[in-house]
C-alpha positions in Angstrom: 73.6 109.8 83.3 71.5 106.6 83.0 72.9 103.6 81.0 70.7 101.5 78.8 72.0 97.8 77.9 71.7 97.4 74.0 71.5 93.7 73.3 71.4 94.1 69.4 74.2 92.5 67.2 77.3 94.9 67.0 76.6 95.5 63.2 73.0 96.8 64.3 73.9 98.4 67.5 75.4 101.7 66.5 72.1 103.6 65.0 70.2 102.8 68.1 73.1 104.1 70.5 72.7 107.4 68.5 69.0 107.4 68.9 69.6 106.9 72.8 72.2 109.7 73.1 69.8 112.2 71.6 67.9 111.7 75.0 71.0 112.1 77.1 71.3 108.2 77.6 74.6 106.2 77.8 74.8 102.8 76.1 76.4 99.5 77.0 76.5 97.3 74.0 76.4 93.6 74.8 75.3 91.7 71.7 73.5 88.7 73.1 73.3 87.0 69.6 76.2 86.8 67.2 74.5 86.2 63.8 76.4 83.8 61.3 75.4 82.5 57.9 74.3 78.8 57.8 75.9 76.5 55.2 74.2 73.6 53.2 70.9 75.2 51.8 70.3 76.0 48.3 68.2 78.8 46.8 65.1 77.2 45.6 63.2 77.6 42.3 61.1 80.7 43.4 58.3 80.1 40.8 57.4 77.2 42.9 56.0 79.6 45.5 53.1 81.9 45.7 54.9 84.4 48.3 57.9 84.7 50.5 58.1 85.7 54.1 61.2 87.8 55.3 61.1 88.6 59.0 64.2 90.4 59.7 67.0 92.2 57.8 69.1 89.4 58.7 67.0 87.1 56.5 67.2 89.5 53.7 71.0 90.0 54.0 71.8 86.2 53.9 69.1 85.0 51.4 70.0 87.8 48.9 73.8 87.2 49.2 73.3 83.7 48.6 70.6 84.2 45.6 73.1 86.7 43.8 75.9 84.2 44.2 74.2 81.0 43.3 71.3 81.9 41.3 71.1 85.6 40.1 68.4 84.8 37.4 66.0 84.1 40.5 66.1 87.8 41.3 63.3 88.4 38.6 61.1 85.8 39.9 61.5 87.2 43.4 60.4 90.5 42.2 57.3 89.1 40.7 56.0 87.4 43.8 53.9 88.4 46.7 56.7 89.3 49.4 55.8 90.0 53.1 58.3 91.8 55.4 58.1 92.0 59.2 59.2 95.8 59.9 60.0 98.9 58.0 63.8 98.1 57.9 63.4 94.7 56.4 61.0 96.1 53.6 63.6 98.9 53.0 66.4 96.0 52.6 64.3 94.4 50.1 63.6 97.4 48.0 67.3 98.1 47.7 67.1 95.0 45.5 64.1 96.2 43.6 61.7 93.8 45.6 58.5 95.4 46.6 56.5 94.1 49.7 52.9 94.2 50.8 51.6 96.9 53.1 53.2 96.6 56.6 51.2 97.1 59.5 51.8 99.7 62.1 52.4 97.0 64.6 55.4 95.2 63.1 55.3 91.5 64.4 54.6 88.3 62.8 51.2 87.7 64.3 49.8 91.2 63.3 51.2 90.8 59.9 49.2 87.5 59.4 46.2 89.0 60.6 46.3 91.5 57.7 46.5 88.6 55.2 43.0 87.0 54.1 42.4 83.4 54.1 42.0 83.2 50.5 45.5 84.4 49.9 46.8 81.6 52.0 44.7 78.5 51.7 45.6 76.1 49.1 49.0 78.2 48.5 52.6 77.5 49.1 55.1 80.0 50.8 58.8 80.3 51.3 59.8 81.3 54.9 63.3 82.6 55.6 64.4 82.6 59.0 67.2 82.4 61.7 67.9 79.3 63.9 65.9 80.8 66.9 62.6 81.7 64.9 59.5 81.1 66.9 57.8 79.7 63.8 54.7 81.8 64.1 54.2 82.5 60.6 54.7 78.9 59.3 52.1 77.8 62.1 49.4 80.3 61.1 49.9 79.4 57.4 49.4 75.7 58.2 46.1 76.3 60.3 44.7 78.2 57.7 45.1 75.6 55.0 48.4 76.9 53.3 51.8 75.2 52.9 55.0 76.6 54.1 58.7 75.6 53.3 61.0 76.8 55.8 64.8 77.6 55.3 67.3 78.8 58.1 69.6 81.1 56.3 71.4 82.1 59.6 72.0 80.9 63.1 72.1 83.1 66.4 74.9 82.3 68.8 75.0 83.2 72.4 77.4 85.5 73.9 80.7 84.6 75.3 81.3 83.7 79.2 83.8 86.7 79.5 81.3 89.3 78.2 78.4 87.9 80.2 80.5 88.2 83.4 81.1 91.9 82.5 77.3 92.5 82.4 76.6 90.7 85.6 79.0 92.8 87.5 77.7 95.9 85.8 74.1 94.8 87.0 75.0 94.1 90.6 76.8 97.4 91.1 74.0 99.5 89.7 75.5 100.2 86.4 72.2 99.7 84.4 69.0 101.5 84.4 67.4 99.4 81.8 67.8 96.4 79.8 66.6 96.7 76.0 65.6 93.6 73.9 64.9 93.8 69.9 63.9 90.3 69.6 62.8 87.1 71.6 66.5 85.6 70.9 68.0 88.7 72.2 66.1 88.2 75.2 66.2 84.4 75.7 70.3 84.6 75.1 70.5 87.2 77.8 68.7 85.5 80.7 70.4 82.1 79.7 73.6 83.9 80.0 72.8 85.7 83.2 71.6 82.5 84.8 68.6 84.3 86.4 65.6 86.2 85.6 65.9 87.9 89.1 67.1 91.6 88.5 68.2 94.5 91.0 65.2 96.7 91.9 64.6 99.6 89.6 66.1 98.0 86.5 63.4 98.4 83.8 62.9 95.9 80.9 62.0 97.3 77.5 61.0 95.2 74.6 60.4 96.6 70.9 57.4 95.0 70.2 54.8 92.5 71.4 56.5 89.3 70.1 59.5 90.3 72.1 57.4 91.0 75.1 55.5 87.8 75.0 59.0 85.9 75.2 60.1 87.9 78.2 56.9 87.1 79.9 57.0 83.4 79.2 60.5 83.7 81.2 58.6 85.4 84.0 60.0 88.6 83.3 58.0 91.7 83.8 58.0 94.3 80.8 57.9 97.7 81.5 58.3 99.4 78.1 56.9 98.7 74.8 56.9 101.7 72.2 53.7 102.6 70.2 55.7 102.1 66.9 58.0 99.0 66.9 61.0 100.7 65.4 64.5 101.9 66.9 63.5 105.7 67.0 60.2 105.2 68.9 61.9 102.4 71.2 64.4 105.0 72.3 61.7 107.7 72.9 59.9 105.2 74.9 62.8 104.0 77.1 63.8 107.8 77.5 60.3 108.8 78.8 60.4 105.7 81.1 63.5 106.8 82.8 62.7 110.3 83.4 
C-alpha cells in the first residue's frame, strides 16, 4: 500500500487522512507548520474599512477569537462589510459567525480571487488583510497596485517542525517509505524542504500541491510538481493524488 506524506497542521490533518483512506492510501502525518496565535495586536474599528480579506481557516479562527473576547460589538460591523475568503472552508468558517462572503472563484487562490474583483471596488478604498507570519502578501500587493490601501495584521505564526520529527521523515524517504509528498500551502512546502535540507528527492516520489499558489512556491524552490487537483479542496486533492499513484 502506498503512503502519502501529509504536511497539514495536526488539527487539520484528520479529515484529509480520511479522504486518502477512501482510495486505499496510507498516510504519514508530518505537520511542517505549528500554528500559534500572535499576541500584541488589537481588533481595529472595522467601520474604518471597506472590506476584509481572510485567506485561511486559521485567519478566521484567531481573528474571531480575539474579536469576540476584546470587541464583540464589532461582529455586527463585520457582518455588514464586504468580506472575501480564499477557499470554501474559510468561507464556511465565517458563515458560522453569521458573516457572508463574496462569491468564491472555482480556483481558490489569492491571485484568482483578486481577478474577480473590479478595479472600481478597489481603487480609493481601504481594506483589512488578516494573515499568518509566512503570508506571501499577494493580496496587499495587488490592492496597492490597483490604487487601494491595505492594512495588514498578523494574527497567527507558522513555526517549523522539530528536528526529531524531521529526522524520522528523512529516514522514511531514504528507505522508500513515501510515494507522494502533499502540500496544502506555500508555508508547508517551504518549511518541509528547509527541514529536509535539500530539494533532491528519491526517484519516483511524487509532489502534490493543492493549488497554483502552493505549486508556484514549490517551483521557485526548483521542485517539480506532479499533481494539482482541478478543484482546490481536500476531496479533489485526495482524488488527484490517488489517480497519480495508480
